[in-house]
C-alpha positions in Angstrom: -26.3 -38.4 14.0 -26.9 -40.5 17.1 -24.7 -43.4 18.0 -21.1 -44.3 17.1 -19.6 -44.4 13.5 -16.6 -46.6 12.7 -14.6 -47.0 9.5 -12.2 -49.9 10.2 -10.4 -52.8 8.8 -8.3 -52.5 5.6 -11.1 -51.2 3.3 -11.1 -48.1 1.3 -13.9 -45.6 0.8 -13.4 -43.9 -2.5 -15.2 -40.8 -3.9 -12.8 -39.5 -6.5 -14.4 -38.1 -9.7 -12.8 -35.3 -11.7 -12.7 -32.9 -8.8 -12.8 -35.4 -6.0 -15.9 -36.5 -4.2 -17.3 -35.9 -0.7 -17.3 -38.3 2.3 -18.9 -37.5 5.7 -18.4 -39.8 8.7 -20.7 -38.5 11.4 -22.0 -39.7 14.7 -21.8 -39.1 18.5 -18.4 -40.7 18.5 -16.5 -41.3 15.2 -13.4 -43.5 14.6 -11.3 -44.1 11.5 -9.0 -46.9 12.5 -6.9 -49.9 11.5 -5.8 -49.6 7.9 -8.9 -47.8 6.7 -8.5 -45.3 3.8 -10.9 -42.5 2.8 -9.9 -41.1 -0.6 -11.6 -38.2 -2.3 -8.7 -37.3 -4.7 -9.5 -36.1 -8.2 -7.6 -35.4 -11.3 -8.7 -31.7 -11.3 -8.9 -31.1 -7.6 -9.3 -32.7 -4.2 -12.7 -33.3 -2.7 -14.1 -33.0 0.9 -13.8 -35.2 3.9 -15.7 -34.4 7.1 -15.0 -36.5 10.2 -17.2 -35.6 13.1 -18.3 -32.2 11.9 -17.6 -29.3 9.6 -15.2 -26.3 10.0 -14.9 -25.3 13.7 -18.1 -27.3 14.4 -20.1 -24.2 13.2 -22.2 -25.7 10.4 -25.7 -26.2 11.8 -26.5 -28.6 8.9 -23.7 -31.0 9.9 -24.0 -32.7 13.3 -20.9 -32.6 15.5 -19.3 -35.6 17.1 -18.5 -35.4 20.8 -15.3 -37.3 20.2 -13.4 -38.2 17.0 -10.4 -40.6 16.4 -8.0 -41.1 13.5 -5.9 -44.2 14.1 -2.1 -44.4 13.4 -2.5 -46.5 10.3 -5.6 -44.8 8.9 -5.4 -42.4 5.9 -7.4 -39.5 4.7 -6.6 -38.4 1.1 -7.9 -35.3 -0.8 -5.2 -34.7 -3.4 -5.4 -33.0 -6.7 -3.7 -35.6 -8.9 -3.0 -33.6 -12.1 -4.2 -30.0 -11.9 -6.1 -28.0 -9.3 -6.0 -27.4 -5.6 -5.9 -29.9 -2.8 -9.1 -30.6 -1.1 -10.6 -29.9 2.4 -10.4 -32.3 5.3 -12.0 -31.7 8.7 -11.6 -33.8 11.8 -13.7 -32.4 14.6 -14.9 -33.3 18.1 -16.9 -31.0 20.3 -15.0 -32.4 23.3 -12.0 -34.5 22.2 -10.1 -35.5 19.1 -7.2 -37.9 18.8 -5.4 -37.8 15.4 -2.4 -40.1 14.7 -2.8 -41.2 11.0 -2.0 -39.7 7.7 -3.8 -36.7 6.1 -3.1 -35.5 2.5 -4.5 -32.6 0.5 -1.8 -32.0 -2.1 -1.9 -29.6 -5.0 -1.8 -31.0 -8.5 1.5 -32.3 -10.1 1.0 -29.8 -13.0 -0.5 -26.9 -11.2 -2.6 -25.9 -8.2 -2.2 -25.1 -4.5 -2.2 -27.3 -1.4 -5.5 -27.8 0.4 -6.9 -27.2 3.9 -7.0 -29.4 6.9 -8.5 -28.8 10.3 -7.9 -31.1 13.2 -9.5 -30.2 16.5 -11.1 -31.3 19.7 -12.5 -28.2 21.2 -11.5 -29.0 24.7 -9.0 -31.9 24.3 -6.7 -32.6 21.4 -4.0 -35.1 20.7 -2.3 -34.4 17.4 0.4 -36.6 16.0 -0.8 -37.0 12.5 1.4 -36.8 9.4 0.0 -33.9 7.2 1.1 -33.2 3.6 -0.2 -30.1 2.0 2.5 -29.5 -0.6 2.0 -28.3 -4.2 4.8 -28.9 -6.7 3.9 -25.8 -8.7 1.8 -23.8 -6.3 1.6 -22.6 -2.7 1.5 -24.7 0.4 -1.8 -25.5 2.0 -2.7 -24.9 5.7 -3.2 -27.1 8.7 -5.5 -25.6 11.5 -5.4 -26.8 15.1 -7.9 -24.9 17.2 -8.7 -26.2 20.7 -9.3 -24.0 23.8 -5.7 -23.8 25.0 -2.4 -24.7 23.4 1.0 -25.4 24.7 3.9 -26.4 22.4 6.0 -28.6 24.5 8.2 -31.7 24.1 6.3 -34.9 25.1 3.1 -33.0 24.6 1.1 -35.8 23.1 -0.7 -39.0 24.1 0.7 -42.3 22.7 -1.6 -44.1 20.2 -1.5 -47.2 22.4 -2.8 -45.3 25.5 -6.3 -46.7 26.0 -9.0 -47.1 23.3 -9.9 -44.5 20.7 -12.2 -42.6 23.0 -10.3 -42.7 26.3 -10.1 -39.4 28.1 -6.9 -37.3 27.5 -5.7 -34.4 29.7 -7.8 -31.3 29.6 -4.8 -29.2 28.7 -3.7 -29.4 25.1 0.0 -30.0 24.6 1.4 -30.5 21.1 4.9 -31.7 20.4 7.0 -29.3 18.3 8.4 -32.3 16.4 4.9 -33.0 15.1 4.5 -29.4 13.9 8.0 -29.4 12.4 7.1 -32.4 10.3 3.9 -30.8 8.8 4.5 -30.3 5.0 2.5 -27.0 4.9 1.6 -23.9 6.8 0.6 -24.3 10.4 -2.2 -22.3 12.1 -2.9 -22.5 15.8 -6.0 -20.9 17.1 -7.1 -20.8 20.7 -9.8 -19.0 22.8 -7.3 -18.9 25.6 -3.5 -18.7 25.8 -0.9 -20.1 23.4 2.5 -20.9 24.9 5.7 -22.0 23.1 7.6 -23.9 25.8 10.0 -25.8 23.4 11.5 -24.8 20.1 9.5 -25.0 16.8 11.5 -25.3 13.5 9.3 -25.5 10.4 11.7 -27.0 8.0 9.4 -27.2 4.9 10.6 -24.3 2.6 8.1 -21.5 2.7 6.0 -23.0 5.4 4.6 -20.4 7.7 3.3 -20.3 11.3 0.2 -18.5 12.5 -0.8 -18.4 16.2 -4.1 -16.7 17.1 -4.6 -16.5 20.9 -7.7 -15.3 22.7 -5.5 -14.0 25.5 -1.8 -14.2 26.1 0.7 -15.4 23.6 4.1 -16.4 25.1 7.2 -17.3 23.1 9.4 -19.0 25.7 11.3 -21.1 23.1 12.7 -20.3 19.7 10.5 -20.2 16.6 12.2 -20.7 13.2 10.9 -21.0 9.6 12.6 -21.6 6.3 11.3 -18.4 4.6 7.8 -18.8 5.8 5.8 -16.0 7.4 5.2 -15.9 11.1 2.1 -14.2 12.6 1.7 -14.2 16.4 -1.6 -12.5 17.5 -2.8 -12.1 21.1 -6.4 -11.1 21.9 -7.1 -12.0 18.3 -10.5 -11.2 16.7 -12.9 -14.1 16.9 -11.3 -15.6 20.0 -13.4 -15.8 23.2 -10.6 -14.7 25.6 -10.7 -17.4 28.2 -7.0 -17.6 29.1 -4.8 -15.7 31.6 -6.7 -12.8 33.2 -5.5 -9.3 32.3 -2.6 -10.6 30.2 -3.5 -10.1 26.5 0.0 -9.3 25.2 2.6 -11.0 23.0 5.6 -11.7 25.1 8.8 -12.7 23.1 11.4 -14.3 25.4 13.1 -16.5 22.8 14.4 -15.8 19.3 12.1 -15.6 16.3 13.7 -16.2 12.9 12.0 -16.4 9.5 14.9 -16.5 7.1 13.2 -13.9 4.8 9.6 -14.4 5.7 7.4 -11.7 7.3 7.3 -11.6 11.1 4.2 -10.0 12.5 3.6 -9.6 16.2 0.1 -8.2 16.9 -2.0 -7.6 20.1 -5.7 -6.8 20.0 -5.5 -5.6 23.7 -2.8 -5.1 26.4 -1.9 -6.3 29.9 -2.4 -4.5 33.2 0.8 -2.4 32.5 -0.6 -1.6 29.0 2.1 -3.6 27.2 0.9 -5.1 24.0 4.1 -6.4 22.4 7.2 -7.0 24.6 10.3 -8.1 22.7 12.9 -9.6 25.0 14.7 -11.7 22.5 16.0 -11.2 18.9 13.5 -11.0 16.1 15.2 -11.6 12.8 13.3 -11.6 9.4 16.5 -11.5 7.3 15.5 -9.4 4.3 11.8 -9.8 5.2 9.4 -7.4 6.9 8.7 -7.0 10.6 5.3 -5.8 11.6 4.6 -4.8 15.3 1.1 -3.7 16.3 -0.7 -3.2 19.6 -3.5 -1.3 21.4 -1.0 -0.5 24.2 2.8 -0.2 24.2 5.1 -1.8 21.7 8.6 -2.1 23.2 11.9 -3.9 23.2 14.5 -4.6 25.8 18.3 -4.7 25.4 18.0 -8.5 24.7 15.5 -8.1 21.9 17.1 -6.7 18.7 15.3 -6.3 15.4 16.7 -7.3 12.0 14.8 -7.0 8.8 14.4 -5.4 5.4 11.6 -3.2 6.6 9.7 -2.4 9.8 6.1 -1.2 10.3 5.1 -0.5 13.9 1.9 1.1 15.2 0.5 1.5 18.8 -2.1 3.5 20.5 0.4 4.5 23.2 4.2 4.2 22.8 6.6 2.7 20.4 10.0 2.1 22.2 12.4 0.4 19.8 15.5 2.2 20.9 18.2 -0.4 20.9 21.1 0.6 18.7 21.7 -3.1 17.6 18.5 -2.9 15.5 19.2 -3.2 11.8 16.4 -2.3 9.4 17.8 -1.6 5.9 14.7 -0.6 4.0 11.4 1.2 4.8 10.4 2.1 8.4 7.0 3.3 9.5 6.3 4.3 13.1 2.8 5.5 14.0 1.0 6.1 17.3 -2.4 7.5 18.0 -2.1 11.3 18.2 -5.8 11.5 19.2 -5.3 9.4 22.4 -6.5 10.9 25.7 -3.1 10.2 27.2 0.3 10.6 25.6 2.0 8.7 22.9 5.6 8.7 21.9 8.0 7.1 19.3 11.6 6.1 20.0 13.6 4.3 17.4 17.3 3.5 16.9 18.9 1.8 13.9 22.4 0.6 13.0 21.8 0.1 9.3 24.1 1.9 6.9 21.0 3.6 5.4 17.2 3.3 5.5 14.1 5.2 4.4 11.5 6.5 6.9 7.9 6.4 5.7 6.8 8.4 8.7 7.0 8.8 12.5 4.0 10.2 14.3 3.2 10.7 18.0 1.3 13.0 20.3 4.3 13.3 22.5 8.1 13.1 21.8 9.6 11.6 18.7 13.2 10.4 18.9 15.2 8.8 16.0 18.9 8.0 15.8 21.4 5.7 14.3 24.9 5.2 13.0 24.0 5.4 9.3 21.9 7.8 7.2 18.2 8.4 6.9 15.9 9.5 4.0 12.2 10.2 4.5 9.2 10.2 2.2 6.6 10.6 5.0 6.0 13.1 7.8 7.8 13.2 11.1 5.3 14.8 13.6 5.0 15.5 17.3 1.6 17.0 18.0 2.5 18.2 21.6 6.1 17.3 22.2 9.7 17.5 21.0 11.5 15.9 18.0 15.1 14.7 18.2 16.8 13.2 15.2 20.5 12.2 15.1 22.2 10.1 12.4 25.9 9.9 11.9 25.6 9.7 8.2 23.1 12.6 7.8 19.5 12.9 6.8 17.5 14.0 3.8 13.9 15.0 4.4 11.5 14.3 1.5 8.5 15.3 3.6 7.6 17.5 6.6 9.2 17.6 10.0 7.0 19.2 12.7 7.6 19.6 16.4 5.2 21.4 18.7 8.1 21.9 21.1 11.9 21.8 20.5 13.6 20.4 17.5 17.1 18.8 17.3 18.6 17.6 14.0 22.2 16.3 14.5 24.7 14.7 12.2 28.4 14.3 12.9 29.4 14.6 9.3 26.6 13.7 6.9 24.6 16.4 5.2 21.2 17.5 6.5 19.0 18.4 3.5 15.4 18.6 2.4 13.2 18.5 -0.7 12.0 21.9 -1.9 8.3 21.3 -1.2 8.8 20.0 2.4 8.9 22.0 5.6 10.8 21.9 8.9 8.8 23.6 11.7 9.2 23.9 15.5 7.3 25.8 18.1 10.3 25.9 20.5 14.0 26.3 20.1 15.9 24.4 17.4 19.4 22.9 17.1 20.5 22.2 13.5 23.9 20.6 13.6 25.4 18.9 10.6 28.9 18.8 12.1 31.4 18.9 9.2 28.6 18.2 6.7 26.4 20.6 4.9 23.2 22.1 6.4 20.9 22.8 3.5 17.3 23.6 4.6 16.3 25.9 1.8 12.5 25.4 1.6 10.4 28.5 1.7 7.9 26.6 3.9 10.2 26.2 6.9 9.0 27.9 10.1 11.5 28.0 13.0 12.0 30.4 15.9 15.3 30.5 17.8 17.9 28.4 15.9 21.5 27.3 16.6 23.2 26.2 13.4 26.4 24.2 12.7 27.7 23.0 9.4 29.9 23.4 6.4 27.8 25.1 3.7 24.7 26.5 5.5 21.4 27.4 3.9 18.4 28.2 6.0 15.1 29.8 4.9 12.1 30.6 7.0 8.5 31.5 6.1 8.3 34.0 9.0 10.8 35.6 11.4 14.1 33.8 12.0 16.4 34.3 15.0 19.8 32.6 14.6 21.1 32.3 18.1 24.5 30.9 17.3 26.5 29.8 14.2 29.4 27.4 14.0 30.7 26.9 10.5 33.6 25.4 8.5 35.9 28.0 6.9 35.4 29.0 3.3 31.8 27.7 3.0 28.7 29.4 1.8 26.2 31.0 4.3 22.7 31.7 3.2 20.1 33.0 5.7 16.7 34.2 4.5 13.5 35.1 6.4 10.2 36.2 5.0 9.9 38.1 8.3 12.7 39.6 10.4 16.1 38.1 10.3 18.3 38.2 13.4 21.8 36.9 13.7 24.4 37.0 16.6 26.2 40.3 17.0 29.6 39.2 15.7 31.7 39.3 12.6 31.0 36.9 9.8 33.8 35.8 7.4 33.1 33.2 4.8 36.5 33.6 3.2 36.4 32.4 -0.4 32.7 31.5 -0.2 29.5 33.4 -0.5 27.6 35.3 2.2 23.9 36.1 1.9 21.7 37.7 4.6 18.1 38.5 3.6 15.4 40.0 5.8 11.9 40.2 4.4 10.5 42.5 7.1 12.1 45.2 9.1 15.6 46.6 9.0 18.7 44.5 8.4 21.7 45.7 10.4 25.1 44.3 10.0 25.9 42.3 13.2 29.6 42.9 12.8 32.2 43.1 10.0 31.1 41.1 7.0 33.5 39.5 4.5 33.5 36.9 1.8 33.6 36.4 -1.9 30.1 37.4 -3.2 28.0 39.2 -0.7 24.2 39.7 -0.9 22.5 41.8 1.8 18.8 42.6 1.7 16.0 44.1 3.8 13.3 46.6 4.1 16.1 48.9 5.2 19.8 48.4 5.5 22.0 49.7 8.3 25.7 49.2 7.5 27.4 49.8 10.8 30.5 47.7 10.2 33.0 47.1 7.5 31.9 45.1 4.5 34.5 43.4 2.3 33.7 41.4 -0.9 36.5 39.9 -3.0 33.8 39.3 -5.7 30.4 40.9 -6.2 28.7 43.1 -3.5 24.9 43.4 -3.8 23.0 45.6 -1.4 19.2 45.5 -1.8 16.8 47.7 0.2 13.1 47.4 -0.4 
């Protein structure tokens, strides 16, 4: 559409109908000004308003305006009045858009969700509009702002009185956080370049979420807060052209992010020159919500960036380093790196929660897990080429496999170390199994360990092959049960379990007494038995030679 298009004065363009109507205002330059109203509301749903173009200017059947303008007293309405979803409002300019007025796409009073609004000038955008996307009985609608670059900064807007409706505005797009805070709906920011939060954003509408999709870097330099809404911050996001900061495609968190129960997701589709994808240098607090961290490079935190949430899911091609003890994740935790990478990958995680459940921790290199509470697992812990180290004060219960190509260390200062019957604990190198004053009960027939140092109260250890116990430290009057499908070797010293049971079973080769043996019930078994020392049983003595 050639030429300029104006809707001005105090008139109203109405296209209501049952589901709302459709109004397009198209031209080379488009202005909705004065007290003009465009209303496509309907009883059963909102309609469609297109000012200057269609969604992201990508509809070839709808000509795009070069510049669009919505005046401070102008109104665009696409409400569902009774039932149904709010409508769809697009304000677009290939070069520049100034939006100051009121835009509504509310859900119906008796049912339905909020609608969708896009306001964008591809290269220049001034946004100070009042947007209402609420739904009394449904979910909030979404506002999309998608120019080339975005900075959220105080004073980041152009006064409505500055020049006429088509006067040039600065090439950089700066949006005031106060304007975003006032949006009654979800906020989505999309940029082919960088997105920077320079001043704090606080979305006060209950449940309103914030999504920021950057083509390059995404920098959080000021606090982001929602009232239960989800937060997604995505650098090098799919569909973005990547025209921002060179070689810096990471998410950098240098100020707190708080969702008050909503999901917080930090995701990077690439990495910077140091191969950082997500760098957390300030607290990330989802309350009882979920934290998701994902990157093609490293995902890491510093001492200033603690994680608090009901659950945590982290994946990276390279390393996951979330090793600050102040982390508090009280529910499920999943930690996955690419074990097929040409380089190395590793996982390091610390947690101060009283208890949590691990869905899995997988790396090509080392896996390190520790905390002040207890851990249960229902997924595998695996190091394809490195070591596994797990230390929790309150103990650990393995519901799935633990596998270390190198050394294995399981340590608890008093909580029990246990496993489910169908799981396995395996290591290619030496192992330390230390339950402190707690029980060490690894009785699965699928375990496969080599040289093992054991510490605990009641101790049970079975092995599918040969088992060499290099040292044993045990609380008095506690059961000791050691069984190997292959040869069983124990230190050459006396074993006295006092009033508790003692069982030594070797599935291959000869079992020789390592020293004097004493306890209540004694069970000794092997292909052959060599009784070279005193054996004392206050209860039953069972000697089995196969």
